N, C-alpha and C positions, 0 to 999 in steps of 0.2 A: 362880535358874535354873528358874523354874516356867513352865509353859505350859498355859494353859487353852484349851478349845475355843471359848470365847466364849459369851455369854449370849443372843445373838440370831443368826438365820440370816444377817444381813447381814455378820457378822464372819467367817463360815466361808470364803467365797471368798478373802478376803485371806489368811487363815491357811493355806489350801491352797497358795497361791502361795509363801508363806514356806517351807512344808514341802517343796514341790517344789525350791526352791533348796537347802535342806539336803540333800535326796536327791542332787542333782547333785554336791555336794561329798563326800557320804559314799560313793557308789557307786564301784567301781573303774572307771577310764577304759577304754573299749573299745580293743582293739588296732587299729592302722591297717589299713585295707583292703588286701588283696592280699598282705601279708607279703613274705618274701624267697623268691626262687626256690630258693635253696639248701635251705630247709626242706622244700619239696616233693620235692626230689631225695633228701634224707636219709630222708624218709618212705618213698619208693618203694624205696630200698635196704634199709631196715629190714624192710619188708613182704616183699620178695623174700628176704631172709636168713632170716626166720622161716619162710616157706613152704618154702624149700629144706631147712632143718634138719628140719622136721617130715616132709617128703616122704622124705628120705633115711632118717631114723630109722624112719618107718612102714614103708617097703619092707624094711628090714633085719629088722624084727620081724614081717613078713607081716601088717600091719594092713590091714583092708579100706579101699578108696579113699575111701568116704564118711567114715570116721573121720579119715582123713588130711586131707581138705579141711576138716572141722570143726575139727580141731586146729590147722591152719594159720590159720584165721580167728580162732579164740579167742586163740592166741598173738600174732598180729599186732596184734589189737585191744588186748590187755593191754599189749604193749610200746609201742604208740603212746600209750596213756594214761600209762604210767610215764615214758617218755623225754621226752614232750612235743614230739615233732617235728611233730605236728599239733595244732591247738586241740582241746580236749576235745569240743565239739559236732561238729566235723568228723569226728573219729575215730569217734564214736558213730554218726553218720549213715552213715558209710561201712560200719560193721559191719551196720547195718540193711539197706542196699542190697545188699551182698555176700551176706548170708545168704539174701536173697530171690531174687536173680537167679541165683545158683548152686545154688539148691534145697538149701541146707544144712539148713533146717528150714522148716516151714509158716509163713506170715505170722502166724497166730494165736499161734504160739510165739514168733517173733522179736519181735513187738510186745506180748507179754503184760505187759511192765513197765508199760504205760500203764493196764492194768486192775487192777494190784495194789494192795493196801492201802498199801504203802510209798509209792507214787507219790502217791496221794490224801492221805496223811498230810502229805507235804512240801508239796503244793499248798495245802492248808488252812493250814498253818503260814506259808507265804509271804504269803498274803492277810491273816491276822491280824497278821503283822508289819508290814505296810503300815498297818493300822488303828492299831496302837500308835504308830507314828511320826507319822501325820498328825493324830490327835486331840490330840496333845500329852501323852498319858498316859505315854509312855515318858520324856520329859524330866521330867515331874513325879515319876515314880518315881525317876529318877536323882537329882533334887534331894533327895528324902527319904532315899535310900540314902547319898549322899556327904556331906550336910551334917553338920558337926561330927564326922566320922569319919575325918579325914585329918590328925591332929595330928602323926604321925611317919611315916616312910617305910614301916616294916612295916605300919602301919595302912592306908596307901594301898594297898599290894599286897594285903593281906587283904581289904579292902573291894571292890577290883576283882575278885578271884577269887571271892568269895562272890556278888557281883552276877551274874557270868557263869554260875555254877552255878545260882543261884536262878532266873535267867531261863530256864534250860533246862526248868524245870517248867511254864513258861507258853508258850514258843515252841518248837515242835518243828522247828526249822530252824537248824542251826549257822551257815550263811551269813547268815541273817536276824539272828541274835543278834550276829554280828560287825559287820554293817552298822549295827545299832542302837547298839552299845556303843562302837565305835571313835571316832566323832566326839565322844562324851561324854567318853571317857577322854583323848583328845587335848586337848580344851578344858580339862579338869581339870589336865592336865600343864602347859599354858601358864600357868594361874593359879597353879600351885605353883612356877613358875620353872624347870621342867625344859626346857632347850633341846633342839632336835633333835640326836641323837647322844649325849646325856648318858645315864648309867646309869639315872637315874630314869625318863626317857622310854622307853628300851629295855625296862626292867623292866615298866613299865605295859603297853606294847604286847604283849610276849610273854606276860604274865600273862593278858591278854584273849584272846589267840590260843589258848593252851594250855588255859585254864580253860573256854573255850567248846566245846572238843572233848573233851579227855581225860576229866575226871570225868563229863560227861553221857553217855558211852557206857554208864554204869551206869543210865541212866534210859531206859526203853523207847522212847518216841516222840521222843527229843530230838535225834537226828541220823541221818545217812544209813545208816551200817553196821548199827546195831541195827534200823532200820526195814526194811532189806533182809533182815536175818535174820528179822524178824517175818513178812514176806511170803513168803520162801522156805520157812520151816518150815511155814507153813500150806498152801502150794500143793503142796509135795513130800511132806510127811509127815502132813498134816492135824493138826499140833500147833499149837495156839493159845497163844502165850506170854502169860502173865498179867502185867499191869503190876505188881501187888503182889509176886508171887513173884520176878519179875525184879529188882525194886528191892531186896528183902530179900537176895537172893543176891549182888548185885554192888555195891550202893551203899556199904555200910559200909567196904569196903577200897578198891575202885577209885574210889569217889566221895569219901567223907569223908577217908580217910587220904591218898589221892593229892592232894587239894586242899591238905592240910596240908604234904605234901612239896613241892608246887609252890611254895607261898608261901616255904618255907624256902630252897629252891634259888635262886629268883629273888633273894631278899634277900642271899644269899651270893655269887652270881655277878655280880650287877649292883647293888652296894651304893651307897647315896646317903646320905652323912653330912652334907651341907651343910644350911643352914637353908632352910626352905620358906616361901614367901609365905603370909601368913594368908588364910583364906577370907573373901570379902566376905559381909555379911549378905544373906539371901535373903528377898525379899518374896513370899509366896505368895498367889495369887488363889483365889477359890472354885473348887471342882471343877465343871467344865463338864458340860452335859447329855450330850454325846457321850462324855466320859471316864467318866461314871458308867455309861452303858449298856455301854461296852466292858469296864469292870471287872466288871460282872455277867456278861457273856458269858464272859470268861476264867475267872472263878471257877466257873461252871457246867461249863465244858469241863474244867478241872483236876479237879473232882469226878468228872466222867464218866471221865476217864483213870484215876483212882485206884480206881474201883469197877467196872472192866470185867469182873473175874472174877465179880462178882455179877449184872450185867445182861446180859453176853454181847455187848455192842456193841463192835466194834473201835475202838481209838483213832483210826483213820483216818476212820471215819464221824463220830465226835464232832468231830474237827478240821474235816471238811468241813461239818458242820452249823454250827459257829461261823463258818466262812468265808461260808456262804450268808447267815447273819443279818447279817454285816457288810456284805454287798453289797446287801441289800434296800433299795429306793428310799426307803421310809418311814423307815429308820434312817440311811442315808447315811454310814456310817463309812468306806467305801471307794467312791469314785466310779468309773465306768467308765474315765475318763481316768487316774486313779491306778493302777487295776489294770493297764491296758495299759502304762503307763510304768515301774511300780515292781515288778511281779512278774516276776522274771528267769526267762527260759525255759531258759537254759543249764544250771543245776543240775537242772532237771526233766528235760531231755533226757538228761543224764548218768545220773540215777537209772534212767530207763527203759532205758538201755543196759546198766547193771549187771544189772538184773533179766532183761532179754532174754538176756544172755550166759549167766546161770545156767540159764535155761530151755532154751537151745540145748544147753548141756553135758549137761543131763539127758535131753532128748528124743532126741538123736542117739546116746546110749549112750556118749558120750565120757567122762562122769563115771565110769561103771563101769569103762571101760578104764583110765583114769588111776588109779583107786583100786586096781584089780587090780595094776597095775605098781608102785605105791607100797607096797602091802601086801606085795609080794614081797620088798622089801628093808628095809622099816621094822621095827625091833625091837619089835613089838607082841605082847604075850603076855597072855592073860587071867590075872588075879590079881596082876599087877605094876602096881598103880594109879599110883604115883608116877612110874614110868618111862614108862608109857603117856601120862600127862598131859603130861609134859615133852616126849615125842616129838611128840605132836600139836601142842603149842605151838610147837616148833621148826619143824615143817613149815609151820604157818601163818605164822610170821615170815618164812620164806624166800619163800613165795608173796607175802606182803605187801610185801617189798622189790622184787619183780618188778613189782608193780602198785601202784596207790593203795589205801589201806585200805578205802574204800567198796566196792571190787570183791571184797574178801576173802570176805564171806559168800556171794556169788554163785558163787564157785569152790569153797569148802569145804563148803557145805551139801549139794550133791548127793553128796559123799563121806561124809557123816555116817553113813549107814546101814551101809556097809561097815566104817567105822572102829569103829562100835559093836559089830559082830559080831566084829571082830578083837580088840578089847580086853575085851569082856565088860561094858563100861560101858553104862548106860542111854542110849538115843538122845537124850533131852532133855539129859542131862549133856554128851554129845559136842557137841551144838549150842551149849550154853552156853559150852563151852570156847573158842569163837571170841572171846568178849567180852574176856577178858584179853589176847588177841593184838591185836585191832584197837584196844584202848585204849592200847596201847604204841606210841608213834610214834618210830621210830629216826631218821628224817630228815624234815624239814618237807614235802618234796615228796609224801610219802605221804598227807598230809591237805590237800586243796585249801582248806578254810576257814582253816587255819593260814597257808597261803601268801597268801591274800587279806588276812588281818589284818596280816601283816607288810608287805605291799605298801602297804596303806592307812596304816600307822603309820610307814613309812619305815625299817624295820629290815631289815638285810641278812641274807642266808642264813647267814653265818658265826655270827652270834649265835643264830639259831634252831636251828642244828645243835648248837651247844654245849649249849643248854638241853635239846634232845630226847635227846642222848646221856647227859647227866647224869640225866635223869628215867628213862631206860631202865635205866641201871646200878642205880639205887636200887630200881626196880620189880623187877628180876630178883633182887636180893639180899635185899630186905626184903618188898616188898608181895606178890609172887606166892607165897612160902612161907606168909605169913599168909592169903592168899586160899585156898590149898589146905586149910589146917586149918579155915577157916571153912566151906568146902564140905562137908568131912567132918562137921563138927558139925551141919550142916543135913541131912545124909543124902544129898547129891547124889553123893558118892563113897564107895565101900566102904572 
């Protein structure tokens, strides 16, 4: 299963055509144009209900009209994202338009997501992901990773999980990792004799989905929520999260231990005891020129990510630099055609919407109003660290169920200052407390990449929900208490 970029320039166009065909099969199929009229009616009713609820509550509490309109817009947008009555880009664009034409916030605030480090981090990761697929380096890496490491079913699941987590250090885009890994995992499933609907195939697909999102939340530039947290913490509080300290705080428990728990849960919930077809021998060609160039670029980018506390350059600009090098005509790792067709705009618009939502919440004063209301009834008392941590986590989980998890940092980060004052905890610790919350997925709909992976792998929502609920139960009972003591050991909690 090797793929070399070819030793001459004449082989590259043919290879690009083959890669384009692979992308057509790997990418999710677009929804039919137009949709159903009932969806638009449901969306209108949902928006009307959210607006009415906020308007009634606001007037009963004597809230200024400007805050009522801002609250109605934010609640309507979050509910549209959560319920899915509108496609995600449509709901996001509607938020942009409504915020501007109704003067909820200035355009520079509404569209601030497009200038944030999180947005550029994801854009750079999307382009380097295209380079990984089109040069053949991704398939070569997959061949190296999977060859002779799939003797038993637990070995298969372990290898898939470690591959997804390991790739998070190289590709800061969860959707990109899913689009890259899923075709490889499905091909491996076919070769192992796991038919569609079998436990083996379901287990491999769900492992790819969960391992691509859950453990990488402990790696700073690896997915949307922690990238949003990175940008929001910098813009709102001038706190620049360090790659190394973030990794040390979160990865031992939420990364390493959660990966081990995921492997165990999948093997128990979706066991596969039947014989597996033997793997065919793999003939590897020499590493191509483009593959070598891309490997060097990625190695330098990863080194830059790991040492950002020393040189002070944000991972976003390192990711953008790697993206630009891949696009340079003299290097030609990503052609203009490939960039236009394979860099998906929907997740990028989605990220800009999350960040813009957070900026609107902060600039309108809605965040302060919400925090004042929540602080009035939340049992937060300085000196009761464990109770405060649990309360903040429960609050985040409730908000996370009302929206998708990538939106959680955009909602919680503006409240972090008031929560820090109410609990007596350091502001950075309160910001970091979001990570255990958005790393815990109660239902698959909360994480769009998990839903995409399940769709690509042909796994139903029932199986994904079973896995998410099992992982949540173990996380609450085992992992979060361990995480609490790890934080205290490192001095993040008194």
